[in-house]
C-alpha positions in Angstrom: 0.0 0.0 0.0 2.7 2.6 0.8 4.4 1.8 -2.5 1.1 2.4 -4.3 0.6 5.7 -2.6 4.1 6.8 -3.4 3.7 5.8 -7.1 0.4 7.8 -7.2 2.1 10.9 -5.7 4.8 10.8 -8.2 2.6 10.3 -11.3 -0.4 12.4 -10.3 0.9 15.8 -11.4 2.0 14.3 -14.8 -1.4 12.7 -15.2 -3.1 16.0 -14.7 -1.0 17.6 -17.3 -1.5 14.8 -19.7 -5.2 15.2 -19.5 -5.1 18.7 -20.8 -6.3 19.1 -24.4 -3.7 19.8 -27.1 -2.9 23.5 -27.6 -4.3 24.9 -30.8 -1.9 26.5 -33.4 -2.4 29.6 -35.6 -0.2 30.9 -38.4 0.4 34.5 -39.3 0.6 35.4 -43.0 3.3 37.7 -44.4 1.7 40.8 -45.8 2.7 42.2 -49.2 1.9 45.7 -47.8 0.7 47.0 -44.4 -3.1 47.3 -44.0 -4.6 50.6 -43.1 -5.5 50.7 -39.5 -9.1 52.1 -39.8 -11.1 49.3 -38.1 -12.9 48.4 -41.3 -10.9 45.3 -42.3 -11.6 46.0 -46.0 -7.9 45.8 -47.1 -7.1 43.1 -49.6 -4.3 41.9 -47.4 -6.8 40.4 -45.0 -8.4 38.3 -47.7 -5.7 35.7 -48.0 -4.7 35.7 -44.3 -5.1 32.6 -42.3 -6.5 32.7 -38.8 -9.1 31.5 -36.3 -12.8 30.9 -36.7 -13.8 29.2 -33.4 -13.9 30.3 -29.8 -15.3 28.3 -26.8 -16.8 29.6 -23.7 -15.1 29.9 -20.4 -18.1 31.6 -18.8 -21.0 30.8 -18.3 -20.9 27.3 -19.9 -17.3 26.1 -20.0 -16.4 24.3 -23.2 -19.5 25.2 -25.2 -19.1 27.1 -28.5 -19.3 30.9 -28.2 -22.8 32.3 -28.6 -21.7 34.7 -31.4 -19.4 34.1 -34.3 -15.9 35.5 -34.2 -13.2 35.6 -36.9 -9.6 36.6 -36.3 -6.7 37.0 -38.8 -3.0 37.6 -38.4 -0.6 39.4 -40.7 3.0 40.5 -40.3 5.7 42.4 -42.1 9.2 43.6 -41.2 7.8 46.2 -38.8 4.7 44.9 -37.0 2.2 42.2 -36.2 -1.3 43.0 -37.4 -4.5 41.5 -35.9 -7.9 41.8 -37.5 -11.1 40.7 -35.5 -14.6 40.3 -36.9 -16.8 40.3 -33.9 -20.2 39.4 -35.3 -23.3 40.0 -33.2 -26.9 39.1 -34.0 -28.1 41.8 -31.6 -25.8 44.8 -32.4 -28.0 47.0 -30.3 -27.0 45.0 -27.2 -23.3 45.7 -27.6 -22.0 47.5 -24.5 -19.5 50.1 -25.6 -17.9 50.9 -22.2 -15.9 53.9 -21.2 -13.9 55.8 -23.9 -10.7 56.1 -22.0 -7.3 54.4 -22.3 -6.9 51.4 -20.0 -10.5 51.7 -18.8 -11.8 48.5 -17.1 -13.1 45.9 -19.6 -15.2 44.2 -16.9 -18.4 46.0 -17.8 -18.2 46.3 -21.6 -17.9 44.2 -24.7 -14.2 43.7 -25.5 -11.6 41.8 -27.5 -8.2 40.8 -26.0 -5.1 39.1 -27.2 -2.2 37.8 -25.0 1.2 37.1 -26.5 3.7 35.0 -24.7 6.7 36.1 -26.8 9.3 34.0 -25.0 7.0 30.9 -24.9 8.0 30.5 -21.3 4.4 29.8 -20.4 4.5 32.3 -17.5 4.7 35.9 -18.9 3.2 37.8 -21.7 1.8 41.1 -23.2 -1.9 41.8 -23.3 -3.6 44.1 -25.9 -7.3 44.8 -25.8 -10.0 47.1 -27.1 -13.7 47.8 -26.9 -16.3 49.0 -29.4 -15.2 52.5 -28.4 -11.7 51.8 -29.8 -9.7 52.3 -26.6 -6.1 51.1 -26.1 -5.9 48.6 -23.3 -2.5 47.0 -22.6 -0.5 45.4 -19.8 2.1 42.9 -18.8 1.5 39.5 -17.4 4.1 38.0 -15.0 3.8 34.7 -13.1 0.6 33.9 -15.1 -1.2 36.8 -13.4 -0.6 35.4 -9.9 1.4 37.0 -7.1 1.5 39.6 -4.4 3.6 42.7 -4.3 2.4 46.2 -5.2 -1.2 46.4 -6.2 -3.3 49.0 -7.9 -6.9 49.9 -7.2 -8.1 51.6 -10.3 -5.0 51.6 -12.3 -1.5 50.2 -11.6 0.0 46.9 -10.9 -0.4 43.7 -9.1 2.3 41.2 -8.7 0.9 39.3 -11.6 -0.7 41.8 -14.0 0.6 45.3 -14.6 -2.0 47.6 -16.3 0.4 50.6 -16.2 2.6 49.3 -18.9 1.8 51.5 -21.9 3.1 50.2 -25.2 3.3 52.0 -28.5 0.7 50.5 -30.8 -2.4 51.3 -32.7 -6.0 50.1 -32.7 -9.2 51.2 -34.5 -12.7 49.8 -34.4 -15.9 50.2 -36.4 -19.5 49.0 -36.1 -22.4 48.1 -38.4 -25.5 46.0 -38.4 -23.5 42.7 -38.3 -21.5 43.5 -35.2 -18.2 45.3 -34.5 -14.7 45.1 -35.8 -11.2 45.7 -34.4 -7.9 46.2 -36.2 -4.5 46.3 -34.3 -1.0 47.1 -35.3 1.6 45.9 -32.7 5.1 47.0 -33.7 7.9 44.4 -33.0 9.8 47.2 -31.3 7.1 47.3 -28.6 7.6 43.6 -27.8 10.4 41.6 -26.3 11.4 38.2 -27.6 14.4 35.9 -27.8 15.9 36.6 -31.2 15.0 37.4 -34.7 13.8 34.9 -37.3 11.1 32.2 -37.2 9.1 32.5 -34.0 6.6 30.4 -32.0 4.8 32.5 -29.5 2.2 31.6 -26.9 -1.2 33.0 -28.0 -4.7 33.3 -26.6 -7.7 35.4 -27.5 -10.7 36.4 -25.5 -14.0 37.9 -26.5 -16.3 39.5 -23.9 -20.1 39.8 -24.6 -21.3 41.8 -21.6 -25.0 41.5 -21.9 -24.6 37.7 -21.4 -21.6 38.0 -19.1 -20.0 35.6 -21.6 -16.2 35.1 -21.8 -15.0 33.1 -24.8 -11.4 32.1 -25.6 -9.5 30.4 -28.4 -7.3 28.0 -26.4 -9.8 26.4 -23.9 -9.5 27.5 -20.2 -11.2 26.1 -17.1 -13.5 28.8 -15.7 -11.3 29.2 -12.5 -8.6 30.7 -14.7 -8.4 33.8 -16.9 -6.6 34.7 -20.1 -3.4 35.4 -18.1 -3.1 31.6 -17.6 -0.6 31.5 -20.5 0.6 27.9 -19.7 -2.7 26.8 -21.3 -2.4 29.1 -24.3 -2.1 28.0 -27.9 0.7 29.1 -30.2 1.2 31.5 -33.1 3.8 30.9 -35.8 5.4 33.9 -37.6 8.7 35.6 -38.4 10.0 38.6 -36.5 13.1 40.8 -37.1 16.0 41.3 -34.7 14.9 44.7 -33.8 16.1 46.6 -30.7 14.0 49.5 -29.4 15.6 52.9 -28.9 13.1 55.6 -27.8 13.4 58.9 -26.0 10.5 60.7 -24.3 11.5 64.3 -23.4 9.2 66.5 -21.5 8.9 70.2 -20.7 6.9 71.3 -17.6 5.9 74.6 -16.1 4.3 74.9 -12.6 2.7 77.4 -10.4 2.5 76.5 -6.7 1.3 78.4 -3.6 1.5 77.2 0.0 -1.1 79.1 2.1 0.2 77.6 5.3 3.1 80.1 5.5 2.8 83.6 6.9 3.1 85.4 3.6 2.1 83.0 0.8 3.6 83.7 -2.6 3.1 81.9 -5.9 6.2 80.0 -6.8 6.7 79.8 -10.6 9.1 77.2 -12.0 9.9 75.3 -15.1 12.0 72.2 -15.8 13.0 69.8 -18.5 13.5 66.0 -18.2 13.4 62.8 -20.2 12.9 59.1 -20.1 14.7 56.8 -22.5 14.2 53.1 -23.4 17.1 51.3 -25.0 17.2 47.7 -26.2 20.5 46.3 -24.9 19.6 43.1 -26.6 16.5 41.6 -28.1 15.3 40.5 -24.7 17.0 43.1 -22.3 15.7 46.7 -22.0 17.4 49.6 -20.2 15.1 52.4 -19.0 16.7 55.7 -18.1 15.1 58.7 -16.3 16.3 62.2 -15.7 14.6 64.8 -13.5 11.7 62.3 -13.1 8.3 64.0 -12.9 5.1 62.5 -11.4 2.7 65.4 -11.9 0.4 63.1 -13.8 0.1 60.4 -11.1 -3.3 59.6 -9.8 -4.2 61.0 -6.4 -4.5 58.5 -3.5 -8.0 57.4 -2.5 -8.7 58.7 1.0 -9.2 56.0 3.7 -10.4 55.9 7.3 -8.2 54.0 9.8 -9.9 52.4 12.7 -7.0 50.0 13.4 -3.7 50.3 15.3 -1.7 49.7 12.1 -0.5 51.6 9.0 -2.8 51.8 6.0 -1.5 50.7 2.6 -1.6 53.2 -0.3 -0.7 51.7 -3.7 2.0 53.0 -6.0 0.5 55.1 -8.8 3.6 56.7 -10.5 4.1 55.5 -14.0 7.9 55.0 -14.0 7.8 52.7 -11.0 4.7 50.8 -12.1 6.3 49.6 -15.4 7.8 46.1 -14.9 6.8 46.3 -11.2 5.7 42.7 -11.1 9.2 41.4 -11.7 10.3 43.0 -8.4 7.4 41.8 -6.2 8.6 39.6 -3.2 6.8 39.1 0.1 3.2 39.4 1.3 1.1 41.9 -0.6 0.1 45.0 1.4 1.5 43.5 4.6 5.3 42.6 4.3 6.7 43.7 1.0 10.5 43.5 0.6 10.5 46.2 -2.0 7.9 49.0 -2.2 8.6 51.9 -4.6 6.6 54.5 -2.6 9.6 54.6 -0.3 11.5 56.3 -3.2 10.8 60.0 -3.8 8.3 60.4 -1.0 9.0 61.3 2.6 6.5 62.4 5.3 3.9 63.0 2.7 6.1 65.3 0.6 7.6 64.8 -2.8 11.4 64.3 -2.7 13.2 65.4 -6.0 14.5 62.5 -8.1 17.7 63.4 -9.9 17.7 60.4 -12.2 17.8 56.6 -12.4 18.1 53.5 -14.5 16.2 50.2 -14.7 17.4 47.1 -16.6 14.8 44.3 -17.1 14.4 41.3 -19.3 15.8 37.8 -19.8 19.3 36.3 -20.0 18.8 32.8 -21.2 16.1 31.3 -18.9 16.8 33.8 -16.1 14.6 36.8 -15.5 16.7 39.8 -14.5 15.7 43.1 -12.9 18.0 46.0 -11.8 16.9 49.4 -10.6 18.9 52.3 -9.2 17.4 55.7 -8.3 19.2 58.8 -7.0 17.2 61.4 -5.0 18.2 64.9 -3.9 17.9 66.1 -0.3 14.7 67.8 0.8 14.7 70.6 3.4 11.8 72.5 5.0 11.9 76.0 6.4 9.8 76.9 9.4 7.8 80.0 8.3 7.8 81.6 11.8 11.4 80.9 13.0 13.3 80.5 9.7 14.8 77.3 11.0 15.7 74.7 8.3 14.8 71.1 9.0 16.0 68.2 6.8 13.0 66.1 5.8 15.0 63.6 3.8 18.7 63.4 2.9 19.9 62.5 -0.6 19.7 58.8 -1.0 20.5 56.1 -3.5 17.9 53.3 -3.8 18.9 50.1 -5.6 17.4 46.7 -6.1 18.7 43.6 -7.8 16.1 40.9 -8.7 16.9 37.5 -10.2 14.7 34.4 -10.7 14.7 31.3 -12.8 11.4 30.0 -14.2 10.7 26.3 -14.5 7.9 24.2 -16.0 4.3 24.3 -14.7 4.4 27.8 -13.1 7.4 27.0 -10.9 10.2 29.5 -10.2 13.0 30.2 -7.7 14.6 33.6 -7.2 16.2 36.2 -4.9 16.2 39.9 -4.3 18.7 42.4 -2.9 17.4 45.9 -1.9 19.5 48.8 -0.5 19.2 52.4 0.6 22.4 54.5 1.1 22.5 58.1 2.3 25.0 59.5 -0.2 26.0 62.2 2.2 26.7 59.7 5.0 27.3 56.2 3.8 27.2 54.9 7.4 23.4 55.6 7.2 22.2 52.6 5.1 19.8 49.7 5.0 20.0 46.3 3.3 17.3 43.8 2.6 17.9 40.3 1.1 15.2 37.8 0.2 14.5 34.5 -1.4 11.2 33.3 -2.9 9.9 30.4 -4.8 6.8 28.9 -6.3 5.9 25.2 -7.1 3.1 24.3 -9.4 1.6 20.8 -9.0 -0.7 20.0 -11.9 -3.0 22.8 -12.8 -4.8 23.0 -9.5 -2.2 23.3 -6.8 0.3 26.2 -6.2 2.7 26.5 -3.3 4.6 29.7 -2.5 7.2 30.7 0.0 9.6 33.6 0.8 12.1 34.7 3.3 13.5 38.2 4.0 16.4 39.5 6.1 17.4 43.1 6.9 20.4 44.9 8.3 20.5 48.5 9.4 24.0 49.3 10.9 23.0 52.4 12.8 20.2 50.5 14.6 21.5 46.9 14.6 22.6 45.5 17.9 23.4 42.0 19.2 21.0 42.3 22.1 17.8 41.2 20.3 18.8 37.5 20.1 16.9 35.0 18.0 17.2 34.4 14.3 19.1 37.2 12.6 18.6 39.3 15.8 14.9 39.6 15.0 15.5 41.2 11.5 13.6 38.7 9.5 10.2 37.9 7.9 9.0 34.7 6.2 5.8 33.3 4.7 4.4 30.2 3.1 1.1 29.6 1.4 -0.8 27.0 -0.7 -3.8 27.2 -3.0 -6.0 24.5 -4.5 -8.3 25.8 -7.2 -10.8 23.9 -9.4 -14.0 24.7 -11.1 -15.9 24.0 -7.9 -13.5 24.3 -5.0 -11.0 27.0 -3.9 -9.0 26.1 -0.8 -6.1 28.1 0.5 -4.0 28.4 3.7 -0.9 30.4 4.7 1.5 31.3 7.5 3.6 34.4 8.0 6.0 35.5 10.7 7.6 38.9 11.1 10.4 39.6 13.6 10.5 42.4 16.0 13.4 44.2 14.4 12.5 43.5 10.7 13.3 46.8 8.9 13.0 46.9 5.1 13.3 50.7 4.7 12.6 50.3 1.0 9.7 48.0 1.6 6.3 48.0 3.4 5.5 46.5 6.8 2.2 47.4 8.6 3.0 45.6 11.9 5.9 43.8 13.6 6.7 40.9 15.9 3.8 38.7 15.0 2.7 35.3 13.7 -0.2 35.1 11.3 -2.2 32.2 10.1 -5.1 32.1 7.6 -7.3 29.5 5.8 -10.2 29.7 3.4 -12.5 27.2 1.8 -15.1 28.2 -0.9 -17.4 26.2 -3.1 -19.0 27.4 -6.4 -22.5 25.9 -6.9 -23.7 26.5 -10.4 -27.4 26.8 -11.4 -27.1 26.1 -15.2 -30.8 25.5 -15.5 -31.7 29.1 -14.3 -30.7 31.5 -17.1 -30.9 34.7 -14.9 -28.8 33.3 -12.0 -25.2 32.3 -12.2 -24.0 30.6 -8.9 -24.0 30.4 -5.1 -20.6 30.8 -3.4 -20.7 29.5 0.2 -17.4 30.0 2.0 -15.7 30.3 5.4 -12.4 31.9 6.2 -10.1 32.4 9.3 -7.4 35.0 9.9 -5.5 35.4 13.2 -2.5 37.3 14.5 -0.5 36.4 17.5 2.5 38.1 19.1 5.7 36.1 19.0 5.1 34.9 22.6 1.6 33.6 21.7 -0.7 36.5 22.8 -3.7 36.8 20.5 -3.7 40.2 18.9 -6.6 39.8 16.6 -8.7 37.2 14.8 -11.6 37.0 12.3 -13.7 34.1 11.4 -16.0 34.8 8.5 -19.0 32.7 7.3 -20.9 33.8 4.3 -22.8 33.0 1.1 -22.6 35.0 -2.1 -25.3 35.1 -4.7 -24.1 36.0 -8.2 -26.6 36.8 -11.0 -26.1 36.3 -14.8 -26.0 40.1 -15.4 -23.3 40.7 -12.9 -25.5 41.7 -10.0 -24.5 40.3 -6.6 -25.5 40.2 -2.9 -24.4 38.3 0.2 -26.4 36.5 2.9 -25.2 38.7 4.9 -21.9 37.6 6.3 -21.4 36.5 9.9 -18.1 37.4 11.7 -16.5 36.4 14.9 -13.9 39.0 15.8 -11.4 39.5 18.5 -8.9 42.2 19.4 -6.2 41.9 22.1 -4.6 45.0 23.5 -1.5 44.8 25.7 -1.6 48.5 26.3 -4.3 51.2 25.9 -5.2 52.2 22.4 -6.2 55.8 21.6 -8.5 55.3 18.7 -9.4 59.0 18.5 -8.2 62.0 20.5 -9.5 61.6 24.0 -11.0 58.2 23.4 -8.7 55.5 24.9 -9.6 51.8 24.9 -8.1 50.0 27.9 -5.8 47.1 27.6 -7.6 43.7 27.5 -9.1 41.2 25.2 -12.3 41.9 23.3 -14.5 39.3 21.5 -17.4 40.4 19.4 -19.8 39.4 16.7 -20.8 41.5 13.7 -22.6 41.3 10.4 -21.6 42.5 7.0 -23.6 43.0 3.8 -22.5 43.9 0.3 -24.5 44.1 -2.9 -24.4 45.7 -6.3 -26.7 46.0 -9.3 -25.6 45.4 -12.9 -22.5 47.6 -13.3 -22.8 47.5 -17.1 -26.0 49.4 -16.9 -25.9 53.2 -17.4 -26.8 53.6 -13.7 -25.6 51.2 -11.1 -25.5 51.1 -7.3 -23.3 49.2 -4.9 -22.9 49.3 -1.2 -23.4 47.6 2.1 -22.6 47.9 5.8 -20.7 46.5 8.8 -22.8 46.3 12.0 -22.0 44.8 15.3 -19.6 44.6 18.3 -16.4 46.6 18.3 -14.0 46.7 21.3 -16.2 47.8 24.3 -19.1 48.9 22.1 -20.5 48.8 18.6 -19.7 50.0 15.1 -22.0 50.8 12.2 -20.2 51.4 8.9 -22.4 51.9 5.8 -20.9 52.4 2.4 -22.5 53.4 -0.9 -21.3 54.0 -4.5 -23.5 55.3 -7.3 -22.0 55.1 -10.8 -23.5 56.7 -13.9 -22.4 56.5 -17.5 -23.7 58.4 -20.6 -22.7 56.3 -23.6 -18.9 56.1 -23.9 -18.3 59.8 -23.3 -19.3 60.8 -19.8 -19.1 58.9 -16.5 -19.3 59.8 -12.9 -19.0 58.0 -9.5 -20.2 59.2 -6.1 -19.0 57.2 -3.1 -19.4 57.5 0.7 -17.9 55.6 3.5 -19.3 56.4 6.9 -18.5 55.1 10.4 -20.5 55.5 13.6 -18.5 54.1 16.6 -20.0 53.9 20.1 -17.7 52.8 22.8 -17.9 52.8 26.6 -15.0 55.3 26.4 -16.8 57.7 24.0 -18.5 58.0 20.6 -17.3 59.4 17.3 -18.4 59.5 13.7 -16.2 59.9 10.7 -16.6 59.6 6.9 -14.9 59.9 3.5 -16.8 61.2 0.5 -15.6 61.2 -3.1 -16.9 62.4 -6.4 -15.0 61.4 -9.6 -15.9 62.0 -13.2 -14.4 61.8 -16.7 -15.4 63.2 -20.0 -13.8 61.5 -23.0 -13.7 63.5 -26.1 -11.9 60.7 -28.0 -10.1 57.6 -26.8 -7.0 59.8 -26.5 -8.5 63.1 -25.2 -10.1 63.4 -21.8 -11.0 65.6 -18.8 -11.0 64.0 -15.4 -11.8 65.3 -11.9 -11.6 63.7 -8.5 -12.9 65.6 -5.4 -12.5 63.9 -1.9 -13.5 65.0 1.6 -12.0 63.3 4.7 -14.0 64.0 7.9 -11.0 62.8 10.0 -8.7 65.5 8.7 -11.4 67.9 7.6 -9.6 68.3 4.3 -11.2 68.8 0.9 -8.9 67.8 -1.9 -9.5 68.3 -5.7 -7.6 67.0 -8.6 -8.5 67.9 -12.2 -6.6 66.6 -15.2 -6.9 67.4 -18.9 -5.0 65.0 -21.2 -4.4 64.8 -24.9 -2.5 61.5 -25.4 0.1 60.7 -28.0 2.0 57.4 -28.2 2.6 55.3 -25.1 1.2 57.7 -22.5 2.9 60.8 -23.7 1.1 64.0 -24.8 -0.2 67.3 -23.5 -1.5 67.6 -20.0 -2.9 70.2 -17.6 -3.2 69.3 -13.9 -4.8 71.4 -11.2 -4.5 70.4 -7.5 -6.3 72.2 -4.7 -6.4 71.4 -0.9 -8.7 73.1 1.6 -9.0 72.7 5.3 -12.7 73.0 6.3 -12.5 72.2 10.0 -12.6 74.3 13.2 -9.3 75.4 14.7 -10.1 74.0 18.1 -10.5 70.4 16.8 -7.5 70.1 14.5 -5.2 73.0 15.4 -5.2 74.0 11.7 -6.8 77.3 10.5 -9.6 76.8 8.0 -9.0 77.9 4.5 -6.9 77.0 1.4 -3.8 75.0 2.2 -2.0 74.4 -1.1 -2.8 75.1 -4.7 -0.9 73.9 -7.8 -1.2 74.2 -11.6 1.0 72.1 -13.9 1.3 72.2 -17.7 3.3 69.4 -19.2 4.1 68.3 -22.8 5.9 65.1 -23.6 6.6 63.3 -26.8 7.8 59.8 -27.8 10.6 59.8 -30.3 11.2 56.3 -31.8 14.8 56.2 -33.0 14.4 52.7 -34.4 12.1 53.7 -37.2 
């Protein structure tokens, strides 16, 4: 019997792989001349092109033929790959256009996407997509879309998919009574691949029909995976030249800034020049350079309310740092990240000048390589009343070296080295080293693990004791995912002295365990309903000596409808908080030390978000420390065609404790007006009741290639609260107007 079990364990993963259907193959046709990119697909070049005629559903009925007919053709010449898609529809009035804005979410619109695994490594790729509005949607896939690291809320990156990668390519669409059509031109200089000549790339296609919530693909995918699962992709055969990219993106910027917090505010007018460059060191290695790096176009942070004892996480939103960010992601996302780029160029909420930097990313053989080095200037602040100068941040060099080797079936092994050095005092430095790995077993099981160590000479002593004197963190997790079951578990431990100064840690000296089990129950016989999702999860934190700091047991049932609407049962939570010392949750409201066990309920729901008007929201209600908490949330989204959209959101908290009562809220109004897919006006207004600050951000953009163009940005911050509560006088705090122009110069053409 033991021998039989051992034999099964050894052959089971291989058996799972063997059961997978053979990957389909497509062939691109060499074009005699480039087709015009107008979205009409009437060029004669498309007539003789070979391609694809059949897609199969991933949702809602896995493996069935797509409900609407799709035809895709591929052409290439010495400059680019061309993709033509005929997206026929028997009900063209039901096509959902979506938002007319680059990189807008494709979740709530009809769409067509293509993923290209240009190294055929079955883990990484480039994604290009569009909607009937003709938007450019592009991104990078790493680790098959799985991973932690930096995450983005509306736009940005996760460890596995980076939406902030903006390639230089073209797309056009058109519509008629038979459906809609998409035509793409993807230059070879935009892509990275092994070498010139005959190529075999990984390929998959996806078509989204929003009115049915239907997702259809070319290479079949189980419904628990998405198009980023490139290990299950088909292949595309073509020829590509040995072409190395060389581009320069210079910019000119003028700025007016006034700080109303000083005694005699004056408008500070300034102008500066800078540039970014992208150089193909080899066909598969790219060097990015930046000089006088500017982040005037970065999205503003979403305001949050903190009712915990720990730091909140704000994701990176600056373009230079978001590109290729997934390659540098190591650690536990939003909890213990060994490298977090918001530590570069930001200090105490202020922007630190970046003099310049370089990033080298790509492949050397089968090894993925990442190098990044950024030099910042010092930042000083003058007290307006005394004239005293205080150093906010010294000049620093930030560097990271990332290396990992990918193996078959999603597996990899890698390491990372991160450093910060005060260039004015080299004795002031910090070093982080880490190891991480992933093991894929069949298609259903994924195991992850990582270890991080730090060293800060000016703080390091030998008195801590323990492993690496307490300067360590480690984690391990496993996930089992099928069409029906999702089961996961993990463990994390962070030492008391762990100090990744170019990383993110929200709490120290703890052990953390978690587990989750979820089941998907389909109702295929009910056309208007999609599935039930009963699930239970557990999360708990202990101090290193075993004291329970917090726990959450969550029991819930989700109801998902065919049109995308959703609600939960509501969810039932068992919660606990352990305080070893008093916690001042708000000024004058101090919760005594002790252990607090409570029960609360949560509810979330949303209507069909593809409709012109949609509503989502919910609440948390129940015990909280010595009292109760009621936290309703609501979001109303409205869209007028593909031109105008607006979102109004409100998060409110009413906390009643034995020690006192307080209420707080965050309100936000965001809107966009898209004149064309490349010209837009956006506004975001937020009010935080905790700080009594009203912040406005307005951006006008006229895009050129790869995110360059002409931009006008206006930022305004007001303090609306009474002086006796915050100690800050009401009135305007800061005001800024930025005008920027940038241009992509492709020197490879």
